KOLSE-661957 format. One record per residue (C-alpha): x, y, z; residue in three letters; residue number from 1. Coordinates in steps of 0.1 Angstrom, whole numbers, plus 5000, padded with zeros to 4 digits. Layout:
KOLSE-661957
<<X; Y; Z>; "ALA"; NUM>
...
***
This chain:
KOLSE-661957
<<2917; 0676; 4010>; "MET"; 1>
<<2896; 0674; 3978>; "ASP"; 2>
<<2869; 0698; 3991>; "HIS"; 3>
<<2887; 0725; 4011>; "PRO"; 4>
<<2858; 0749; 4013>; "ARG"; 5>
<<2836; 0721; 4026>; "ALA"; 6>
<<2863; 0715; 4053>; "LEU"; 7>
<<2862; 0752; 4062>; "LEU"; 8>
<<2824; 0751; 4064>; "GLY"; 9>
<<2825; 0721; 4087>; "ALA"; 10>
<<2849; 0739; 4109>; "ALA"; 11>
<<2827; 0769; 4111>; "ARG"; 12>
<<2798; 0747; 4122>; "ARG"; 13>
<<2820; 0736; 4152>; "LEU"; 14>
<<2825; 0772; 4164>; "ARG"; 15>
<<2798; 0772; 4191>; "GLU"; 16>
<<2809; 0739; 4205>; "ASP"; 17>
<<2846; 0749; 4205>; "MET"; 18>
<<2838; 0781; 4224>; "VAL"; 19>
<<2819; 0761; 4250>; "ALA"; 20>
<<2848; 0737; 4253>; "ARG"; 21>
<<2872; 0766; 4256>; "LEU"; 22>
<<2852; 0779; 4285>; "GLY"; 23>
<<2852; 0746; 4302>; "ALA"; 24>
<<2889; 0741; 4297>; "LEU"; 25>
<<2899; 0776; 4309>; "VAL"; 26>
<<2877; 0771; 4339>; "THR"; 27>
<<2895; 0739; 4347>; "SER"; 28>
<<2925; 0756; 4362>; "GLU"; 29>
<<2959; 0739; 4358>; "SER"; 30>
<<2986; 0758; 4376>; "ALA"; 31>
<<3022; 0744; 4375>; "PRO"; 32>
<<3026; 0716; 4400>; "GLY"; 33>
<<2991; 0717; 4414>; "SER"; 34>
<<2985; 0679; 4411>; "LEU"; 35>
<<2947; 0677; 4419>; "PRO"; 36>
<<2939; 0704; 4393>; "HIS"; 37>
<<2963; 0690; 4367>; "LEU"; 38>
<<2947; 0656; 4371>; "VAL"; 39>
<<2912; 0670; 4368>; "ALA"; 40>
<<2922; 0689; 4337>; "CYS"; 41>
<<2938; 0657; 4322>; "ALA"; 42>
<<2906; 0638; 4329>; "ASP"; 43>
<<2886; 0663; 4309>; "LEU"; 44>
<<2910; 0663; 4280>; "LEU"; 45>
<<2913; 0625; 4280>; "ALA"; 46>
<<2876; 0623; 4273>; "GLY"; 47>
<<2877; 0648; 4245>; "TRP"; 48>
<<2907; 0632; 4228>; "GLY"; 49>
<<2893; 0596; 4231>; "THR"; 50>
<<2861; 0608; 4214>; "GLU"; 51>
<<2878; 0622; 4183>; "VAL"; 52>
<<2908; 0598; 4180>; "LEU"; 53>
<<2887; 0567; 4189>; "ARG"; 54>
<<2914; 0554; 4211>; "ARG"; 55>
<<2923; 0560; 4248>; "SER"; 56>
<<2954; 0578; 4259>; "PRO"; 57>
<<2982; 0564; 4279>; "ARG"; 58>
<<2986; 0585; 4310>; "ARG"; 59>
<<3023; 0590; 4316>; "VAL"; 60>
<<3028; 0600; 4352>; "VAL"; 61>
<<3062; 0613; 4362>; "VAL"; 62>
<<3066; 0627; 4398>; "ASP"; 63>
<<3029; 0627; 4400>; "GLY"; 64>
<<3024; 0649; 4369>; "LEU"; 65>
<<2999; 0634; 4343>; "PRO"; 66>
<<3009; 0637; 4307>; "HIS"; 67>
<<2985; 0624; 4280>; "LEU"; 68>
<<2998; 0604; 4250>; "LEU"; 69>
<<2978; 0590; 4222>; "TRP"; 70>
<<3005; 0573; 4202>; "SER"; 71>
<<3001; 0559; 4167>; "ALA"; 72>
<<3018; 0527; 4155>; "GLU"; 73>
<<3029; 0545; 4123>; "ARG"; 74>
<<3032; 0581; 4134>; "GLN"; 75>
<<3033; 0603; 4104>; "ASP"; 76>
<<3026; 0634; 4125>; "VAL"; 77>
<<3027; 0643; 4162>; "LEU"; 78>
<<3004; 0671; 4175>; "LEU"; 79>
<<3021; 0686; 4205>; "LEU"; 80>
<<3007; 0709; 4232>; "GLY"; 81>
<<3005; 0716; 4270>; "HIS"; 82>
<<2976; 0722; 4293>; "PHE"; 83>
<<2994; 0738; 4322>; "ASP"; 84>
<<2993; 0776; 4326>; "THR"; 85>
<<3013; 0801; 4345>; "VAL"; 86>
<<2984; 0814; 4366>; "PHE"; 87>
<<2979; 0804; 4403>; "PRO"; 88>
<<2948; 0785; 4414>; "ILE"; 89>
<<2920; 0809; 4422>; "GLY"; 90>
<<2927; 0833; 4393>; "THR"; 91>
<<2895; 0821; 4376>; "ILE"; 92>
<<2875; 0837; 4404>; "ARG"; 93>
<<2888; 0872; 4397>; "SER"; 94>
<<2892; 0867; 4359>; "ARG"; 95>
<<2865; 0842; 4347>; "PRO"; 96>
<<2863; 0830; 4311>; "PHE"; 97>
<<2845; 0858; 4293>; "THR"; 98>
<<2833; 0864; 4257>; "VAL"; 99>
<<2827; 0899; 4245>; "ARG"; 100>
<<2820; 0900; 4208>; "GLY"; 101>
<<2847; 0880; 4190>; "ASN"; 102>
<<2872; 0882; 4219>; "ILE"; 103>
<<2875; 0855; 4246>; "ALA"; 104>
<<2896; 0862; 4278>; "THR"; 105>
<<2906; 0842; 4308>; "GLY"; 106>
<<2937; 0826; 4324>; "PRO"; 107>
<<2954; 0804; 4298>; "GLY"; 108>
<<2929; 0811; 4271>; "VAL"; 109>
<<2956; 0818; 4245>; "CYS"; 110>
<<2986; 0800; 4260>; "ASP"; 111>
<<2975; 0775; 4251>; "MET"; 112>
<<2940; 0761; 4259>; "LYS"; 113>
<<2924; 0774; 4227>; "ALA"; 114>
<<2951; 0756; 4207>; "GLY"; 115>
<<2941; 0723; 4224>; "ILE"; 116>
<<2904; 0730; 4216>; "VAL"; 117>
<<2913; 0736; 4179>; "GLN"; 118>
<<2935; 0705; 4179>; "MET"; 119>
<<2906; 0683; 4189>; "PHE"; 120>
<<2883; 0702; 4166>; "GLY"; 121>
<<2906; 0695; 4137>; "ALA"; 122>
<<2909; 0658; 4145>; "LEU"; 123>
<<2871; 0655; 4145>; "SER"; 124>
<<2872; 0666; 4108>; "LEU"; 125>
<<2897; 0640; 4097>; "ILE"; 126>
<<2883; 0606; 4086>; "ALA"; 127>
<<2914; 0586; 4094>; "ASP"; 128>
<<2935; 0596; 4124>; "THR"; 129>
<<2954; 0563; 4127>; "SER"; 130>
<<2987; 0578; 4117>; "ALA"; 131>
<<2983; 0608; 4140>; "VAL"; 132>
<<2999; 0610; 4175>; "GLY"; 133>
<<2989; 0635; 4201>; "VAL"; 134>
<<3009; 0645; 4232>; "LEU"; 135>
<<2996; 0669; 4258>; "LEU"; 136>
<<3020; 0677; 4287>; "THR"; 137>
<<3015; 0695; 4319>; "CYS"; 138>
<<3048; 0710; 4328>; "ASP"; 139>
<<3058; 0732; 4299>; "GLU"; 140>
<<3055; 0764; 4318>; "GLU"; 141>
<<3080; 0752; 4344>; "SER"; 142>
<<3106; 0739; 4320>; "GLY"; 143>
<<3093; 0705; 4308>; "SER"; 144>
<<3115; 0688; 4333>; "VAL"; 145>
<<3094; 0656; 4335>; "THR"; 146>
<<3080; 0656; 4300>; "SER"; 147>
<<3112; 0663; 4279>; "ARG"; 148>
<<3122; 0627; 4274>; "SER"; 149>
<<3087; 0618; 4264>; "LEU"; 150>
<<3085; 0646; 4239>; "ILE"; 151>
<<3118; 0637; 4224>; "GLU"; 152>
<<3110; 0600; 4222>; "ARG"; 153>
<<3076; 0606; 4204>; "GLU"; 154>
<<3092; 0632; 4181>; "ALA"; 155>
<<3119; 0608; 4170>; "GLN"; 156>
<<3093; 0583; 4158>; "ARG"; 157>
<<3073; 0609; 4139>; "SER"; 158>
<<3076; 0622; 4104>; "GLY"; 159>
<<3068; 0658; 4115>; "ALA"; 160>
<<3057; 0677; 4146>; "VAL"; 161>
<<3030; 0703; 4146>; "LEU"; 162>
<<3030; 0725; 4178>; "VAL"; 163>
<<2996; 0740; 4187>; "CYS"; 164>
<<3010; 0769; 4207>; "GLU"; 165>
<<2994; 0803; 4199>; "ALA"; 166>
<<3000; 0820; 4166>; "ALA"; 167>
<<3013; 0856; 4165>; "THR"; 168>
<<2986; 0883; 4170>; "PRO"; 169>
<<2985; 0888; 4133>; "ASP"; 170>
<<2981; 0850; 4126>; "GLY"; 171>
<<3017; 0841; 4117>; "GLY"; 172>
<<3029; 0806; 4124>; "VAL"; 173>
<<3063; 0803; 4141>; "LYS"; 174>
<<3092; 0789; 4122>; "VAL"; 175>
<<3121; 0800; 4145>; "ALA"; 176>
<<3124; 0804; 4182>; "ARG"; 177>
<<3151; 0815; 4205>; "LYS"; 178>
<<3168; 0790; 4228>; "GLY"; 179>
<<3166; 0795; 4265>; "GLY"; 180>
<<3186; 0789; 4297>; "SER"; 181>
<<3175; 0792; 4333>; "VAL"; 182>
<<3198; 0798; 4363>; "TYR"; 183>
<<3196; 0804; 4400>; "ARG"; 184>
<<3224; 0823; 4417>; "LEU"; 185>
<<3224; 0817; 4455>; "THR"; 186>
<<3246; 0837; 4479>; "VAL"; 187>
<<3255; 0826; 4514>; "GLN"; 188>
<<3266; 0854; 4536>; "GLY"; 189>
<<3265; 0859; 4574>; "ARG"; 190>
<<3237; 0874; 4595>; "ALA"; 191>
<<3243; 0902; 4619>; "ALA"; 192>
<<3222; 0929; 4637>; "HIS"; 193>
<<3217; 0956; 4611>; "ALA"; 194>
<<3216; 0984; 4637>; "GLY"; 195>
<<3243; 0975; 4662>; "THR"; 196>
<<3268; 0953; 4643>; "GLU"; 197>
<<3263; 0955; 4606>; "PRO"; 198>
<<3301; 0953; 4601>; "HIS"; 199>
<<3301; 0917; 4615>; "ARG"; 200>
<<3278; 0905; 4587>; "GLY"; 201>
<<3283; 0895; 4551>; "VAL"; 202>
<<3254; 0910; 4533>; "ASN"; 203>
<<3240; 0885; 4508>; "ALA"; 204>
<<3217; 0912; 4493>; "THR"; 205>
<<3247; 0934; 4484>; "VAL"; 206>
<<3265; 0904; 4470>; "GLU"; 207>
<<3237; 0893; 4448>; "VAL"; 208>
<<3232; 0930; 4437>; "ALA"; 209>
<<3267; 0930; 4423>; "HIS"; 210>
<<3259; 0900; 4402>; "HIS"; 211>
<<3227; 0914; 4389>; "ILE"; 212>
<<3245; 0944; 4376>; "LEU"; 213>
<<3271; 0921; 4360>; "THR"; 214>
<<3244; 0900; 4344>; "LEU"; 215>
<<3229; 0931; 4327>; "ARG"; 216>
<<3262; 0936; 4308>; "THR"; 217>
<<3261; 0901; 4292>; "LEU"; 218>
<<3233; 0910; 4268>; "ASP"; 219>
<<3244; 0946; 4263>; "ALA"; 220>
<<3278; 0932; 4251>; "ALA"; 221>
<<3262; 0913; 4223>; "ALA"; 222>
<<3244; 0927; 4192>; "SER"; 223>
<<3227; 0894; 4184>; "THR"; 224>
<<3194; 0897; 4202>; "GLY"; 225>
<<3206; 0879; 4233>; "THR"; 226>
<<3188; 0887; 4265>; "SER"; 227>
<<3200; 0880; 4301>; "VAL"; 228>
<<3172; 0890; 4325>; "THR"; 229>
<<3173; 0887; 4363>; "PRO"; 230>
<<3138; 0877; 4374>; "THR"; 231>
<<3127; 0862; 4407>; "LEU"; 232>
<<3147; 0878; 4436>; "LEU"; 233>
<<3147; 0867; 4473>; "SER"; 234>
<<3167; 0880; 4502>; "ALA"; 235>
<<3167; 0885; 4540>; "GLY"; 236>
<<3145; 0876; 4569>; "THR"; 237>
<<3137; 0908; 4588>; "THR"; 238>
<<3142; 0945; 4583>; "THR"; 239>
<<3169; 0948; 4610>; "ASN"; 240>
<<3190; 0918; 4601>; "THR"; 241>
<<3219; 0917; 4577>; "VAL"; 242>
<<3207; 0891; 4551>; "PRO"; 243>
<<3227; 0859; 4553>; "GLU"; 244>
<<3211; 0844; 4522>; "ARG"; 245>
<<3199; 0858; 4488>; "ALA"; 246>
<<3191; 0843; 4454>; "SER"; 247>
<<3181; 0855; 4420>; "VAL"; 248>
<<3167; 0836; 4390>; "ALA"; 249>
<<3181; 0844; 4356>; "VAL"; 250>
<<3163; 0840; 4322>; "ASP"; 251>
<<3185; 0838; 4291>; "VAL"; 252>
<<3173; 0838; 4255>; "ARG"; 253>
<<3194; 0837; 4223>; "ALA"; 254>
<<3191; 0829; 4186>; "TRP"; 255>
<<3221; 0806; 4185>; "THR"; 256>
<<3236; 0778; 4207>; "SER"; 257>
<<3269; 0796; 4205>; "ALA"; 258>
<<3254; 0826; 4223>; "GLU"; 259>
<<3238; 0804; 4250>; "LEU"; 260>
<<3272; 0788; 4255>; "ASP"; 261>
<<3289; 0822; 4258>; "ARG"; 262>
<<3265; 0834; 4285>; "VAL"; 263>
<<3267; 0800; 4302>; "ASP"; 264>
<<3305; 0803; 4305>; "ARG"; 265>
<<3302; 0838; 4318>; "ALA"; 266>
<<3276; 0829; 4345>; "ILE"; 267>
<<3295; 0799; 4357>; "ARG"; 268>
<<3326; 0821; 4358>; "GLY"; 269>
<<3312; 0846; 4383>; "LEU"; 270>
<<3332; 0850; 4415>; "GLU"; 271>
<<3321; 0864; 4449>; "PRO"; 272>
<<3328; 0901; 4453>; "VAL"; 273>
<<3325; 0904; 4491>; "LEU"; 274>
<<3350; 0887; 4514>; "THR"; 275>
<<3336; 0855; 4528>; "GLU"; 276>
<<3306; 0855; 4506>; "ALA"; 277>
<<3299; 0821; 4489>; "VAL"; 278>
<<3282; 0820; 4455>; "LEU"; 279>
<<3265; 0789; 4440>; "ALA"; 280>
<<3252; 0786; 4404>; "VAL"; 281>
<<3225; 0761; 4395>; "ASP"; 282>
<<3208; 0755; 4362>; "GLY"; 283>
<<3219; 0758; 4326>; "GLY"; 284>
<<3208; 0756; 4290>; "ILE"; 285>
<<3172; 0743; 4288>; "ASN"; 286>
<<3163; 0746; 4251>; "ARG"; 287>
<<3184; 0751; 4221>; "HIS"; 288>
<<3171; 0775; 4193>; "PRO"; 289>
<<3145; 0763; 4168>; "MET"; 290>
<<3160; 0767; 4134>; "SER"; 291>
<<3138; 0779; 4105>; "PRO"; 292>
<<3153; 0754; 4080>; "GLU"; 293>
<<3134; 0725; 4094>; "LEU"; 294>
<<3101; 0744; 4093>; "ALA"; 295>
<<3103; 0756; 4057>; "ARG"; 296>
<<3088; 0725; 4040>; "PRO"; 297>
<<3060; 0725; 4065>; "LEU"; 298>
<<3054; 0762; 4062>; "LEU"; 299>
<<3051; 0758; 4024>; "SER"; 300>
<<3026; 0730; 4028>; "LEU"; 301>
<<3006; 0751; 4053>; "ALA"; 302>
<<3006; 0781; 4030>; "GLN"; 303>
<<2992; 0759; 4002>; "ASP"; 304>
<<2965; 0746; 4025>; "VAL"; 305>
<<2956; 0781; 4035>; "ALA"; 306>
<<2954; 0792; 3999>; "ALA"; 307>
<<2931; 0763; 3990>; "ARG"; 308>
<<2909; 0771; 4021>; "LEU"; 309>
<<2906; 0807; 4010>; "GLY"; 310>
<<2919; 0821; 4043>; "ILE"; 311>
<<2945; 0848; 4048>; "PRO"; 312>
<<2980; 0840; 4036>; "ALA"; 313>
<<3003; 0826; 4062>; "LEU"; 314>
<<3036; 0841; 4072>; "THR"; 315>
<<3064; 0825; 4091>; "GLY"; 316>
<<3075; 0844; 4122>; "ALA"; 317>
<<3107; 0844; 4143>; "HIS"; 318>
<<3098; 0848; 4180>; "VAL"; 319>
<<3118; 0852; 4212>; "SER"; 320>
<<3098; 0828; 4233>; "GLY"; 321>
<<3107; 0791; 4235>; "ALA"; 322>
<<3084; 0761; 4234>; "SER"; 323>
<<3086; 0723; 4234>; "ASP"; 324>
<<3090; 0727; 4196>; "GLY"; 325>
<<3126; 0737; 4204>; "ASN"; 326>
<<3132; 0701; 4217>; "PHE"; 327>
<<3118; 0684; 4186>; "THR"; 328>
<<3136; 0707; 4162>; "ALA"; 329>
<<3169; 0701; 4180>; "ALA"; 330>
<<3165; 0664; 4171>; "LEU"; 331>
<<3163; 0673; 4134>; "GLY"; 332>
<<3126; 0665; 4132>; "VAL"; 333>
<<3106; 0688; 4108>; "PRO"; 334>
<<3087; 0711; 4132>; "THR"; 335>
<<3061; 0739; 4126>; "LEU"; 336>
<<3049; 0759; 4156>; "ASP"; 337>
<<3022; 0785; 4162>; "GLY"; 338>
<<2994; 0765; 4147>; "LEU"; 339>
<<2971; 0773; 4177>; "GLY"; 340>
<<2949; 0802; 4184>; "ALA"; 341>
<<2952; 0838; 4171>; "VAL"; 342>
<<2955; 0860; 4201>; "GLY"; 343>
<<2980; 0876; 4225>; "GLY"; 344>
<<2988; 0889; 4259>; "GLY"; 345>
<<3001; 0855; 4271>; "ALA"; 346>
<<3011; 0853; 4308>; "HIS"; 347>
<<2993; 0886; 4316>; "THR"; 348>
<<2958; 0896; 4327>; "PRO"; 349>
<<2952; 0909; 4292>; "GLU"; 350>
<<2955; 0874; 4276>; "GLU"; 351>
<<2929; 0870; 4248>; "TYR"; 352>
<<2919; 0849; 4218>; "VAL"; 353>
<<2902; 0862; 4186>; "ASP"; 354>
<<2873; 0837; 4182>; "LEU"; 355>
<<2867; 0848; 4146>; "ASP"; 356>
<<2899; 0829; 4137>; "HIS"; 357>
<<2889; 0797; 4156>; "LEU"; 358>
<<2872; 0779; 4126>; "PRO"; 359>
<<2897; 0788; 4100>; "GLU"; 360>
<<2927; 0778; 4121>; "ARG"; 361>
<<2909; 0745; 4129>; "THR"; 362>
<<2904; 0739; 4092>; "ALA"; 363>
<<2940; 0748; 4085>; "LEU"; 364>
<<2953; 0723; 4110>; "LEU"; 365>
<<2930; 0696; 4097>; "ALA"; 366>
<<2941; 0702; 4062>; "GLY"; 367>
<<2978; 0701; 4071>; "VAL"; 368>
<<2974; 0669; 4091>; "VAL"; 369>
<<2955; 0653; 4062>; "SER"; 370>
<<2983; 0662; 4038>; "ARG"; 371>
<<3010; 0648; 4062>; "LEU"; 372>
<<2992; 0615; 4066>; "THR"; 373>
<<2991; 0608; 4028>; "THR"; 374>
<<3019; 0589; 4010>; "PRO"; 375>
<<3032; 0622; 3996>; "ALA"; 376>
<<3033; 0639; 4030>; "GLY"; 377>
<<3063; 0658; 4044>; "VAL"; 378>
<<3068; 0632; 4071>; "GLY"; 379>
<<3074; 0604; 4045>; "GLN"; 380>
<<3097; 0625; 4024>; "ARG"; 381>
<<3120; 0634; 4052>; "THR"; 382>
<<3123; 0598; 4066>; "GLY"; 383>
<<3125; 0609; 4102>; "HIS"; 384>
<<3100; 0584; 4115>; "ARG"; 385>
<<3118; 0555; 4131>; "GLU"; 386>
<<3105; 0520; 4123>; "PRO"; 387>
***
């Protein structure tokens, strides 16, 4: 990066094209599990990636889900992202991609379609991308069930991993993330007429309510920032029937693996409260925490690149949400997250991206990648790339 200001200028000239691409990508809806839409979105991205990397991706299809991989023979750095969103198909009709001033809105604009646009913009600014791998998955929002082994395999053969998830609203990159667990508690009771013979039933709704109240004590008992949150609830069939079945999903987040283990033991130790009720627990620990130690050399490098570009100083943030970066960091691979768009409101109708930051974050990523693909790059110093 001999001419950092020239790099920033080149990124600024890409702004109009990047905004147009962001609109096209947001409009290409990609709800979890919606195969035709995920395939169409993958087709769009495959073309963009091939253009800048000058090599075609391998489409890794698992259970019908299309993940895109541009691997490198000598993979100094892996750029990691996902193109699925949490929003159901049809959301774009009520909330189309919109630009007002410097703010862009639309479903998935921040988490994380702008990060993908920036990723390809940055790669277009790099003369030699032969040591850069790119992996875009399509099931991150549903737990990365089909892509996890692919992510871990590519991370293990990389010197470093840069995750293009969104930055914090004030532009911070993410050096630490909580780990997460997902559970489903299912209760089997017995149906009965709610008006004439309620005593003959075993009320699954009442049983699951007992466990919801117990779950709420698991995070209150700890002063470590652990959260245990009942989320999706389902019970009953009609208003005049004692419910014979009920279930609740549970989201757990913690800064340490020990806390995840503590909550896991507690949830698996739950016993039925009502006589004859049957309780089943499915799920478990999904992602271990992302430790800041592995991110520190990469943060230092990114801060130096930012200073040379003349853009605002970077800070390293600790955030509660998990990402696929948790998987790569758990393997001991240097990982820096939050190199995507500056924005906020992820998973809500208020999701937005600040377009004024689009060029500078693109230049930042290009500068970091360029540094990592030189002989003195962090990836080579750490020796994590497998032969």
